[in-house]
C-alpha positions as CSV (number, residue, x, y, z in Angstrom):
1,M,152.3,24.4,101.3
2,V,149.0,24.0,103.1
3,F,145.9,26.1,102.6
4,V,142.8,26.3,104.6
5,S,139.6,27.5,102.9
6,K,136.2,28.4,104.4
7,H,132.9,28.4,102.6
8,R,129.8,26.3,103.3
9,R,132.1,23.4,104.2
10,R,135.7,23.6,105.3
11,W,138.4,21.7,103.5
12,T,142.1,21.6,103.9
13,G,144.7,20.5,101.4
14,R,148.1,21.3,100.0
15,L,149.2,23.6,97.2
16,R,152.7,23.2,95.8
17,W,154.6,26.5,95.5
18,H,155.5,26.8,91.8
19,Q,158.3,29.4,92.0
20,R,158.7,29.9,88.3
21,S,155.0,30.9,88.0
22,R,155.4,33.1,91.0
23,I,152.1,32.2,92.6
24,R,151.4,34.6,95.4
25,W,149.3,34.3,98.5
26,K,146.8,36.9,97.4
27,S,145.9,34.8,94.3
28,L,144.5,32.0,96.5
29,A,141.7,34.2,97.8
30,I,140.2,34.7,94.4
31,L,140.7,31.2,92.9
32,E,136.9,30.6,92.7
33,R,136.9,33.4,90.0
34,L,139.6,32.0,87.8
35,E,137.3,30.0,85.5
36,P,133.6,30.3,84.6
37,R,131.2,27.6,85.9
38,T,128.2,26.1,84.2
39,V,126.5,25.8,87.6
40,P,126.3,28.3,90.5
41,S,129.7,28.4,92.3
42,L,130.5,27.9,95.9
43,T,132.4,30.9,97.2
44,F,135.3,31.2,99.6
45,D,134.9,33.2,102.8
46,F,138.6,33.1,103.3
47,A,141.7,31.4,102.2
48,S,144.7,31.0,104.5
49,W,147.9,29.1,104.0
50,F,151.3,28.3,105.5
51,S,154.4,27.0,104.0
52,P,157.8,25.7,105.0
53,P,160.7,28.0,104.2
54,Q,162.4,27.4,100.8
55,V,165.7,25.6,101.1
56,S,168.4,24.4,98.6
57,N,169.0,21.1,100.4
58,S,168.0,18.3,98.0
59,D,168.0,15.5,100.6
60,P,164.3,14.4,100.8
61,A,164.8,13.2,104.4
62,T,165.5,16.8,105.6
63,V,163.6,19.1,103.2
64,P,160.9,21.0,105.2
65,V,157.4,19.7,104.6
66,V,153.9,20.4,106.0
67,T,150.9,18.0,105.5
68,S,147.3,18.6,106.2
69,N,145.2,15.5,106.6
70,A,141.9,16.4,108.2
71,S,139.7,19.3,109.1
72,A,136.7,20.0,111.4
73,I,134.5,23.0,112.1
74,D,132.7,23.9,115.4
75,P,129.3,25.6,115.7
76,S,131.0,29.0,116.0
77,G,132.7,28.6,112.6
78,N,136.2,28.0,113.9
79,V,138.3,25.7,111.7
80,Y,140.7,23.0,113.0
81,I,143.3,21.1,111.0
82,T,145.8,18.3,111.8
83,G,148.7,16.7,110.0
84,G,152.5,16.6,110.3
85,F,155.4,18.9,109.7
86,R,159.2,18.8,109.5
87,G,161.6,21.8,109.4
88,N,162.7,24.8,111.4
89,G,160.7,27.9,111.8
90,I,157.4,26.7,110.2
91,D,155.0,29.6,110.4
92,F,151.4,28.5,110.8
93,H,150.1,32.1,110.9
94,P,151.4,34.1,107.9
95,I,148.9,36.9,108.2
96,G,149.9,37.8,111.8
97,S,151.6,36.4,114.9
98,L,150.6,35.0,118.3
99,P,152.0,36.4,121.5
100,G,155.3,34.8,122.4
101,G,155.9,33.3,119.0
102,G,153.3,30.6,119.4
103,D,152.6,30.5,115.7
104,V,156.0,29.2,114.7
105,A,157.1,25.6,115.4
106,S,160.2,23.4,114.6
107,S,160.9,19.7,114.1
108,P,164.2,19.5,112.3
109,F,164.6,15.8,111.8
110,D,161.2,14.1,111.5
111,L,157.5,14.8,111.2
112,D,155.8,16.0,114.4
113,L,152.0,15.9,114.7
114,Y,150.2,19.2,114.9
115,V,146.7,20.5,115.5
116,A,145.8,24.1,114.7
117,K,142.7,26.2,115.3
118,Y,141.7,29.1,113.1
119,S,139.0,31.7,113.7
120,P,136.1,32.2,111.1
121,A,138.2,35.0,109.7
122,G,141.3,32.8,109.2
123,Q,143.3,34.0,112.3
124,L,145.4,31.3,114.1
125,L,144.1,30.9,117.6
126,W,146.3,28.2,118.9
127,L,148.8,25.6,117.8
128,R,149.5,22.2,119.4
129,Q,152.7,20.2,118.6
130,Q,153.1,16.5,119.6
131,S,156.0,14.2,119.1
132,G,156.7,10.6,120.0
133,A,159.6,9.0,121.8
134,F,162.1,8.8,119.0
135,L,163.1,10.5,115.7
136,Q,160.3,8.9,113.7
137,D,157.3,10.4,111.9
138,D,154.3,11.4,114.0
139,E,151.2,12.6,112.2
140,G,147.5,13.5,112.8
141,F,145.0,12.0,110.4
142,G,141.5,12.5,111.8
143,L,139.5,15.2,113.7
144,A,136.0,15.4,115.1
145,I,134.0,17.9,117.2
146,D,132.2,16.3,120.2
147,P,128.7,17.7,119.9
148,L,128.1,16.9,123.6
149,S,131.0,18.9,124.9
150,S,132.5,21.0,122.1
151,D,135.8,19.3,122.7
152,L,138.1,18.4,119.8
153,L,139.0,14.8,119.2
154,V,142.1,13.8,117.2
155,T,143.6,10.6,116.1
156,G,146.8,9.7,114.2
157,R,150.1,7.9,115.0
158,L,152.9,8.4,117.5
159,T,156.2,6.5,117.8
160,T,156.9,4.7,121.0
161,A,159.9,3.5,123.0
162,R,159.8,0.3,120.8
163,F,160.5,2.4,117.6
164,L,157.0,1.5,116.4
165,S,154.0,3.6,115.7
166,D,150.9,3.4,117.9
167,V,147.3,4.8,117.5
168,Y,147.2,8.2,119.1
169,I,143.8,9.4,120.4
170,D,143.3,12.6,122.3
171,R,140.5,14.9,123.6
172,L,141.5,18.6,123.5
173,D,139.9,21.5,125.1
174,S,138.8,23.4,122.0
175,A,139.4,26.8,123.7
176,T,143.1,26.1,124.7
177,G,144.2,23.0,122.7
178,L,145.3,21.3,125.9
179,S,144.6,17.6,126.5
180,R,141.8,16.8,128.9
181,P,142.9,15.0,132.1
182,G,143.3,11.3,131.4
183,W,143.9,11.7,127.7
184,G,146.9,11.8,125.4
185,I,150.4,10.4,125.8
186,G,150.5,7.8,128.7
187,A,146.7,7.4,128.6
188,T,145.1,7.0,125.2
189,V,147.9,5.8,123.0
190,F,147.3,2.2,122.0
191,G,149.2,-0.4,120.0
192,G,151.3,-3.5,120.0
193,D,154.4,-4.7,118.1
194,G,153.6,-3.4,114.6
195,L,152.5,-0.5,112.5
196,D,149.4,1.0,114.1
197,E,147.7,4.3,113.3
198,G,144.3,5.9,113.5
199,R,142.9,7.4,110.3
200,A,139.4,8.7,111.2
201,I,137.5,9.5,114.4
202,T,133.8,10.3,115.1
203,V,131.4,10.7,118.1
204,D,128.1,8.9,118.4
205,P,125.6,11.2,120.3
206,S,122.9,8.6,120.2
207,Q,125.1,6.3,122.4
208,N,126.0,8.9,125.1
209,G,129.1,10.1,123.2
210,L,130.8,6.8,122.4
211,I,133.9,7.4,120.3
212,Y,134.8,5.4,117.2
213,V,138.1,5.2,115.5
214,T,139.3,3.4,112.3
215,G,142.7,2.9,110.8
216,R,145.1,0.0,110.5
217,F,147.3,-2.3,112.6
218,S,149.8,-5.1,112.0
219,N,151.0,-8.1,114.1
220,D,149.5,-7.9,117.6
221,F,147.3,-5.1,118.8
222,Y,146.1,-4.7,122.4
223,F,143.0,-2.7,123.3
224,G,141.1,-3.1,126.5
225,P,139.8,-6.6,126.7
226,D,140.7,-7.4,123.1
227,R,143.9,-8.7,121.4
228,L,143.8,-8.4,117.7
229,A,146.3,-10.2,115.4
230,T,147.2,-10.2,111.7
231,G,149.8,-12.9,112.0
232,S,152.2,-10.9,109.9
233,D,153.6,-7.5,109.1
234,D,150.6,-6.9,106.7
235,T,147.9,-4.6,108.0
236,N,144.2,-5.1,108.7
237,I,141.4,-2.6,109.2
238,L,141.1,-1.5,112.8
239,V,137.9,-0.3,114.5
240,L,138.0,0.9,118.1
241,V,135.3,1.9,120.5
242,L,136.0,4.2,123.5
243,G,133.9,5.6,126.2
244,R,133.6,9.4,126.6
245,D,136.3,9.2,129.2
246,G,138.8,7.5,126.9
247,R,138.3,4.1,128.4
248,P,138.9,1.3,125.8
249,L,135.7,-0.7,125.3
250,R,136.1,-3.0,122.3
251,G,138.4,-3.4,119.3
252,Y,137.6,-5.1,116.0
253,E,139.5,-6.1,112.9
254,R,138.4,-6.4,109.3
255,G,140.4,-7.8,106.4
256,A,142.3,-11.0,105.7
257,D,145.8,-12.4,106.6
258,N,146.9,-12.8,103.0
259,A,149.6,-10.3,102.2
260,N,147.2,-7.4,102.2
261,L,147.6,-3.8,103.3
262,D,144.1,-3.1,104.4
263,I,143.1,0.2,106.0
264,G,140.1,2.0,107.3
265,L,139.9,5.6,106.0
266,A,136.5,7.0,107.0
267,L,133.6,6.2,109.3
268,T,130.2,7.5,110.4
269,P,127.7,6.4,113.1
270,D,124.4,4.9,112.1
271,N,122.7,6.5,115.2
272,L,121.6,3.0,116.2
273,G,124.6,1.8,118.1
274,G,126.6,0.9,115.0
275,V,129.1,2.5,112.6
276,Y,129.7,2.4,108.9
277,I,133.3,2.2,107.8
278,A,135.0,2.8,104.4
279,G,138.5,2.1,103.2
280,Q,140.6,-0.3,101.1
281,V,141.5,-4.0,101.2
282,G,144.0,-5.9,99.1
283,P,147.7,-5.9,98.1
284,A,149.6,-2.6,97.8
285,G,148.8,-1.0,94.4
286,N,146.0,-3.4,93.7
287,G,143.4,-2.6,96.5
288,S,139.7,-2.7,96.3
289,I,136.9,-0.5,97.7
290,Y,135.8,-1.8,101.1
291,L,132.6,-0.8,102.9
292,D,131.1,-2.3,106.1
293,H,128.4,-1.8,108.7
294,L,129.3,-2.9,112.2
295,I,126.3,-3.2,114.5
296,N,126.2,-3.4,118.3
297,V,129.8,-2.1,118.4
298,A,129.8,-1.5,122.2
299,T,129.4,-5.3,122.7
300,S,129.8,-7.6,119.7
301,G,130.6,-5.5,116.6
302,Q,129.5,-8.0,114.0
303,S,128.8,-7.0,110.4
304,A,125.2,-6.3,109.6
305,P,123.4,-8.7,107.1
306,S,124.5,-7.9,103.5
307,W,127.5,-5.9,104.6
308,G,131.2,-6.8,105.0
309,G,133.5,-9.3,103.3
310,E,133.1,-9.9,99.6
311,R,129.5,-8.6,99.7
312,T,130.6,-5.0,99.9
313,T,134.1,-5.1,98.4
314,F,134.2,-3.5,94.9
315,G,136.7,-2.8,92.1
316,S,140.4,-3.5,92.1
317,A,143.7,-2.0,91.2
318,D,144.1,1.4,92.9
319,S,140.5,1.6,94.2
320,Q,139.5,2.8,97.6
321,A,136.7,4.6,99.5
322,N,137.7,7.8,101.2
323,G,134.4,9.0,102.6
324,I,131.1,7.7,103.9
325,A,127.8,9.4,105.1
326,V,124.3,8.5,106.1
327,D,121.1,10.5,105.4
328,A,118.0,10.9,107.5
329,R,116.3,7.9,105.7
330,G,119.2,5.6,106.5
331,D,120.6,5.6,102.9
332,V,124.4,5.3,102.8
333,Y,126.7,7.3,100.5
334,A,130.4,6.4,99.8
335,A,132.9,8.1,97.7
336,G,136.5,7.6,96.6
337,A,138.5,6.6,93.5
338,F,138.6,3.6,91.2
339,R,140.7,2.4,88.2
340,D,139.3,1.1,84.9
341,S,135.8,-0.1,86.0
342,V,133.9,-0.9,89.2
343,Q,130.6,-2.8,89.6
344,F,128.3,-2.1,92.5
345,G,126.0,-5.0,93.0
346,S,124.6,-6.7,89.9
347,G,123.2,-3.6,88.1
348,I,125.5,-0.6,88.4
349,T,128.9,-0.4,86.6
350,L,131.1,2.7,86.3
351,T,133.9,2.9,83.7
352,S,136.7,5.4,84.0
353,A,137.4,7.9,81.3
354,G,141.0,7.0,81.6
355,G,143.2,5.8,84.5
356,V,141.8,6.6,87.9
357,D,138.5,8.5,88.3
358,G,136.5,9.6,91.4
359,F,133.2,7.9,92.3
360,V,130.2,8.4,94.5
361,V,127.6,5.6,95.2
362,K,124.4,5.4,97.1
363,F,123.1,2.3,98.9
364,T,120.1,1.4,101.0
365,S,120.8,0.4,104.6
366,Q,120.6,-3.2,103.4
367,A,123.6,-2.6,101.0
368,I,121.4,-2.5,97.8
369,P,123.0,-0.1,95.4
370,L,120.6,2.7,94.2
371,A,122.8,5.0,92.1
372,A,126.4,5.7,91.3
373,G,128.3,8.3,89.3
374,R,131.8,9.1,88.1
375,I,133.8,12.3,88.4
376,G,136.8,13.0,86.2
377,G,138.3,12.8,82.8
378,E,141.3,11.2,81.0
379,G,143.8,12.1,83.7
380,S,144.1,11.0,87.3
381,D,141.1,12.1,89.4
382,A,139.8,11.2,92.9
383,V,137.3,12.1,95.6
384,T,139.2,12.5,98.8
385,G,136.5,13.6,101.3
386,M,132.8,13.7,101.9
387,A,130.5,15.6,104.3
388,R,126.7,15.8,104.7
389,E,124.7,18.9,105.4
390,A,121.9,18.0,107.8
391,G,119.6,20.9,107.0
392,T,119.3,20.3,103.3
393,G,120.1,16.6,103.0
394,H,122.8,17.6,100.4
395,F,126.3,16.5,100.7
396,F,129.7,17.8,99.6
397,L,132.6,16.1,97.9
398,A,136.2,17.3,97.7
399,G,138.8,15.9,95.4
400,W,141.3,16.6,92.6
401,F,141.2,16.5,88.8
402,S,144.0,16.5,86.2
403,P,144.4,17.9,82.8
404,S,142.1,16.2,80.3
405,T,140.8,16.5,76.8
406,P,137.8,16.9,76.9
407,P,137.8,18.6,80.3
408,A,137.0,16.5,83.4
409,D,133.3,16.2,84.2
410,L,132.5,17.2,87.8
411,N,128.8,16.1,87.6
412,P,128.3,12.5,88.7
413,G,124.6,12.7,88.0
414,T,122.5,13.9,85.1
415,G,124.2,16.4,82.8
416,V,127.8,17.5,82.3
417,D,129.9,20.1,84.2
418,P,133.3,20.4,82.5
419,A,136.2,21.8,84.5
420,T,139.3,23.2,82.9
421,N,142.5,22.4,84.8
422,L,145.0,25.3,85.4
423,G,148.1,23.3,86.1
424,Q,148.9,19.7,87.2
425,R,146.2,18.5,89.6
426,D,143.6,21.1,90.7
427,V,141.1,21.0,93.6
428,F,137.3,20.6,93.2
429,I,134.5,20.9,95.7
430,V,130.9,19.9,94.6
431,E,127.6,20.0,96.3
432,L,125.3,17.1,95.4
433,R,121.6,16.4,96.0
434,D,120.6,13.0,97.3
435,T,120.0,11.9,93.7
436,L,123.7,12.4,93.1
437,D,122.9,15.3,90.7
438,L,125.1,18.4,90.9
439,D,123.9,21.5,92.7
440,Q,127.0,23.7,92.9
441,A,130.7,23.4,92.2
442,T,133.9,25.3,92.4
443,T,137.6,24.6,91.6
444,A,140.9,26.0,92.9
445,G,144.5,25.7,91.9
446,G,147.4,27.1,90.0
447,Q,150.3,25.8,87.9
448,G,151.5,23.4,90.6
449,D,150.1,20.2,92.1
450,D,147.1,21.1,94.2
451,R,145.1,18.5,96.2
452,P,142.6,18.6,99.1
453,T,142.5,16.0,101.9
């Protein structure tokens, strides 16, 4: 089940329908009132949701599923989400219907990529479905609003005639959901002879709307003038630079050819012709947090001094960075998850309360760590997304927390804000000041497994 919530920031995620507890749609609209908070609560303007039909088939390859991997909001308050779905008769608009049945889609055998637009009141406005060449999984992972045109940019993966996945990048008319001329299948799908996918996308207004994409690739990858190679089926971090018209300009790789599964998961412009990226490097199940600052990306794309490689690789064993942001002073914030302990630089060490915990860390533009904090308890906890609010300088984290005794602490700064879990994993959203101190928080969930993306 996927839900879409709207408050001061938009987040998407998934809620597992727990039939025995008979969780109903209406309950989601009042989740912010299910437990008392020790700080002021963020409140929901609406909660919407859609779910595949319940089936008795136990074959995991054919059971209906819907994923939600990224969200974006335009200046009018409309909400966009992307992900993948499989199944017949998936209803993306349970509180109404579009003319001609445009709110219901089917993909019986494999995941199809979708993009959906909702009004500020939660009404579905349009639904876009995209599938590749064969019966393989296609999925959207990243969205961004182009501030220079109000178009919607999307990235993910599509299968090709070679039975492989390629990086899918598209520019959609936000009013209709249709691809702009020269974009989409046949124009802005890039790859080679391996596993390639885009995980995050952003626009740089300071560079006349250049588009940056990060993700991963394996073997050979071809992009404009650049040929990238891992030398194996392992994956490296991928960074792509496109013009506003979709023309490929430069492609870069980060990581090492040593049996790693490296991946870029988030990125943000530095507003000086460069981009910060965040992700994970290392073997599967034993990855480390990876941060980098690429400068002059339209031409050379080298790492800035003090960034990249071992200099900004932190932690190990199930550690990764899922979000990154820059404030008006140029300070850099990253957030994600770590296991056991992680050391940022020579003076800041975080220790988990048990298993995997969430983290947030603040650096100068020269990669000097200024502060860091932990979110979580004895269970499994993680920060899955980050967004900065330009007007206040505050930023928001979304993630999940698990049952814990004592309760999980949602305050990574000074003080404690305990959160009681209502089921398996529950959702949290916190607003932080630039000191990493908590300003506001809210939680959402039920008796099932609930996670934001």
